[in-house]
C-alpha positions as CSV (number, residue, x, y, z in Angstrom):
1,M,0.0,0.0,0.0
2,V,1.3,3.5,-0.9
3,R,1.4,5.8,2.0
4,D,-1.1,8.2,0.3
5,G,-3.7,5.4,0.5
6,Y,-3.5,5.4,4.3
7,F,-3.7,9.1,4.4
8,Y,-6.8,9.4,2.3
9,G,-8.5,6.3,3.6
10,L,-8.0,7.0,7.3
11,A,-9.0,10.6,6.9
12,L,-12.3,9.6,5.3
13,I,-12.9,6.9,7.9
14,A,-12.5,9.6,10.5
15,V,-15.0,11.8,8.6
16,A,-17.5,8.9,8.5
17,V,-17.2,8.4,12.3
18,L,-17.7,12.2,12.9
19,V,-20.8,12.2,10.6
20,W,-22.2,9.2,12.4
21,F,-21.5,10.9,15.8
22,L,-23.2,14.2,14.7
23,T,-26.2,12.7,12.9
24,G,-26.7,9.4,14.7
25,S,-27.6,7.9,11.3
26,L,-25.8,5.0,9.6
27,A,-26.9,6.2,6.2
28,W,-24.8,9.4,6.0
29,P,-21.4,7.8,6.8
30,V,-21.8,5.3,3.9
31,F,-20.4,7.8,1.2
32,P,-17.1,8.7,3.0
33,L,-16.7,5.0,3.8
34,L,-17.0,4.0,0.2
35,L,-14.5,6.7,-0.8
36,A,-12.1,5.4,1.9
37,A,-12.4,1.9,0.5
38,F,-11.8,3.2,-3.1
39,F,-8.6,5.1,-2.0
40,L,-7.3,2.1,-0.1
41,W,-7.8,0.0,-3.2
42,F,-6.5,2.6,-5.6
43,F,-3.2,3.1,-3.8
44,R,-2.4,-0.6,-3.7
45,D,1.2,-1.6,-4.4
46,P,1.4,-5.3,-5.1
47,E,4.7,-7.3,-5.1
48,R,5.8,-8.3,-8.6
49,Q,8.3,-10.9,-10.0
50,T,10.7,-9.1,-12.3
51,P,12.5,-11.1,-15.1
52,Q,16.2,-11.0,-14.6
53,E,17.6,-12.2,-18.0
54,P,20.1,-9.8,-19.6
55,G,18.9,-7.4,-22.2
56,L,15.3,-7.2,-21.1
57,I,13.4,-3.9,-20.8
58,I,10.3,-4.2,-18.6
59,S,7.2,-2.1,-18.4
60,P,7.4,0.8,-16.0
61,A,3.6,0.9,-15.5
62,D,0.4,-1.0,-15.5
63,G,-2.0,-0.2,-18.3
64,K,-2.9,-0.6,-22.0
65,V,-0.5,-0.2,-24.9
66,T,-1.9,2.7,-27.0
67,R,1.1,3.5,-29.2
68,L,3.9,1.3,-30.6
69,E,5.9,2.8,-33.5
70,R,9.3,3.8,-34.7
71,V,10.0,7.5,-34.5
72,R,12.7,10.0,-35.4
73,T,14.1,12.1,-32.5
74,P,17.0,14.6,-32.2
75,E,19.0,11.7,-30.7
76,G,18.2,9.4,-33.7
77,E,15.6,6.7,-34.4
78,R,13.7,5.2,-31.4
79,I,10.8,2.9,-30.6
80,H,8.0,4.8,-28.9
81,I,5.6,2.9,-26.6
82,S,2.7,4.6,-24.8
83,I,0.9,3.0,-21.9
84,F,-2.4,4.4,-20.7
85,L,-3.3,4.0,-17.1
86,S,-7.0,4.2,-16.1
87,V,-8.2,4.8,-12.6
88,F,-8.5,1.0,-12.3
89,N,-4.8,0.3,-12.8
90,V,-2.0,0.2,-10.2
91,H,-0.3,3.6,-10.4
92,V,3.0,2.8,-8.9
93,N,5.8,3.2,-11.5
94,R,8.9,1.0,-11.8
95,S,12.3,1.3,-13.4
96,P,12.4,-0.4,-16.8
97,S,16.1,-1.4,-16.6
98,S,19.0,-1.4,-14.2
99,G,21.4,1.5,-14.5
100,V,22.2,5.1,-13.6
101,L,19.9,8.1,-14.0
102,R,21.5,10.5,-16.5
103,N,18.7,13.1,-16.4
104,V,15.6,13.8,-14.4
105,T,13.5,16.8,-15.6
106,Y,10.1,18.0,-14.3
107,Q,7.9,20.0,-16.6
108,K,4.8,22.0,-15.6
109,G,1.9,21.8,-18.0
110,L,-1.7,21.2,-18.8
111,Y,-4.0,18.3,-17.8
112,L,-5.3,17.1,-21.2
113,N,-6.8,13.7,-21.5
114,A,-3.9,11.2,-21.5
115,L,-5.2,9.6,-24.7
116,N,-4.8,13.0,-26.5
117,P,-1.5,12.9,-28.5
118,D,-0.8,16.5,-27.5
119,S,-0.6,15.4,-23.8
120,A,2.9,13.9,-24.4
121,E,4.3,17.5,-24.9
122,K,1.8,19.8,-23.2
123,N,0.9,18.0,-20.0
124,E,2.6,18.1,-16.6
125,Q,5.3,15.4,-16.8
126,M,8.5,13.9,-15.4
127,R,11.1,13.0,-18.0
128,V,13.7,10.4,-17.0
129,V,16.7,9.1,-19.0
130,L,18.4,6.0,-17.7
131,D,21.8,4.7,-18.9
132,S,21.6,0.9,-18.5
133,D,24.3,-1.3,-17.1
134,E,24.3,-3.1,-20.5
135,G,25.3,-0.1,-22.6
136,Y,22.1,1.3,-24.0
137,S,19.8,4.2,-22.9
138,V,16.1,4.0,-22.2
139,S,13.9,7.0,-21.4
140,F,10.4,7.3,-20.0
141,K,8.0,10.1,-19.2
142,M,5.4,10.0,-16.4
143,I,2.6,12.2,-17.9
144,A,-0.3,13.6,-15.9
145,G,-3.8,13.0,-17.3
146,L,-7.2,14.6,-17.1
147,L,-7.7,13.6,-13.4
148,A,-4.0,13.4,-12.3
149,R,-2.9,16.3,-10.4
150,R,0.4,15.2,-8.9
151,I,3.5,13.2,-10.2
152,V,5.8,11.8,-7.5
153,F,9.3,10.7,-8.5
154,N,11.6,9.7,-5.7
155,Y,15.1,9.8,-7.3
156,K,17.5,12.3,-8.9
157,T,20.2,12.5,-11.5
158,G,23.1,10.2,-10.6
159,D,21.1,7.7,-8.6
160,R,21.3,4.0,-9.4
161,L,18.2,2.0,-10.0
162,Q,17.5,-1.8,-10.3
163,R,15.1,-3.2,-12.9
164,G,11.6,-3.3,-11.5
165,Q,12.5,-1.0,-8.6
166,R,9.7,1.3,-7.4
167,V,10.4,4.9,-8.6
168,G,7.3,6.9,-8.1
169,L,3.6,7.4,-8.6
170,I,1.1,9.3,-10.9
171,K,-2.1,10.0,-9.0
172,F,-5.3,8.9,-10.8
173,G,-5.6,8.6,-14.6
174,S,-2.4,9.1,-16.5
175,R,0.1,7.8,-19.1
176,V,3.7,6.6,-19.3
177,D,5.7,7.0,-22.6
178,V,8.8,4.8,-23.1
179,M,11.5,5.4,-25.7
180,L,13.6,2.3,-26.5
181,P,16.8,1.9,-28.6
182,S,16.1,1.5,-32.3
183,N,17.4,-2.1,-32.3
184,A,15.1,-3.3,-29.5
185,L,12.9,-6.4,-30.3
186,T,9.5,-5.6,-28.9
187,R,7.5,-8.4,-27.1
188,I,4.2,-6.5,-26.9
189,K,1.7,-5.3,-29.5
190,M,-0.9,-2.5,-29.7
191,G,-3.8,-3.1,-27.3
192,D,-1.9,-5.4,-24.9
193,T,-2.4,-5.0,-21.2
194,V,0.9,-4.8,-19.4
195,K,2.0,-4.9,-15.7
196,G,4.8,-2.8,-14.2
197,A,7.9,-4.6,-13.2
198,S,6.8,-7.9,-14.7
199,T,5.7,-7.5,-18.4
200,V,8.7,-7.5,-20.8
201,L,8.3,-4.7,-23.3
202,A,11.4,-5.5,-25.4
203,E,14.7,-7.3,-25.6
204,I,18.1,-5.9,-26.7
205,P,19.9,-8.9,-28.2
206,N,23.6,-9.1,-27.7
207,G,23.6,-5.8,-25.8
208,V,23.5,-2.9,-28.2
209,S,24.0,-4.5,-31.6
210,G,23.4,-7.6,-33.7
211,V,19.9,-7.0,-35.0
212,D,19.1,-6.9,-38.7
213,D,16.3,-4.9,-40.3
214,A,14.1,-8.0,-40.9
215,M,14.1,-8.8,-37.2
216,L,13.2,-5.2,-36.3
217,A,10.3,-5.1,-38.7
218,E,9.0,-8.4,-37.4
219,S,9.1,-7.2,-33.8
220,L,6.9,-4.2,-34.6
221,A,4.5,-6.1,-36.8
């Protein structure tokens, strides 16, 4: 359970007790009790088994894959994956790989619907670049959505992370974008449901090289 769950849940339980004390009715406290149950459920933080094989990049978030394509960036070609988190998903985020944080940047912004393509650039977000222990870089963005009003990221540039390690939280509906090396072989497809820390998004065969164009095309098919 994330600490915020206890904060919201216990506060609402206290409100329910106060309402019952003031009104003497069992009907009025039902609403704050239902909200308390929702918050305790929403901020759940289940344990996950993280694959340990070399070269694997795991999902940093629970949700649905809404984008999977090859894109051009100022740093060169990358594979762009978007994961949409509804209010029903676990919102604790994980590190996709083991390595050192090269850059952590917070950007203020709007709160457009996370399914809106413009949200990737205009919404409040936390941008993270990780240099993996295996020689490649992977980046991800924690993007606030229509309901999300706070992004929590617990680490800074220079910190070391382990694959699957808890790194933060986006409150309520949101989105996480992941940029993979161009030679990554993806293991997911559009519309797939993924789980943070346990679903493998892609594999980097032989470290950074050793992938031909046919293999890349097949992995994105």
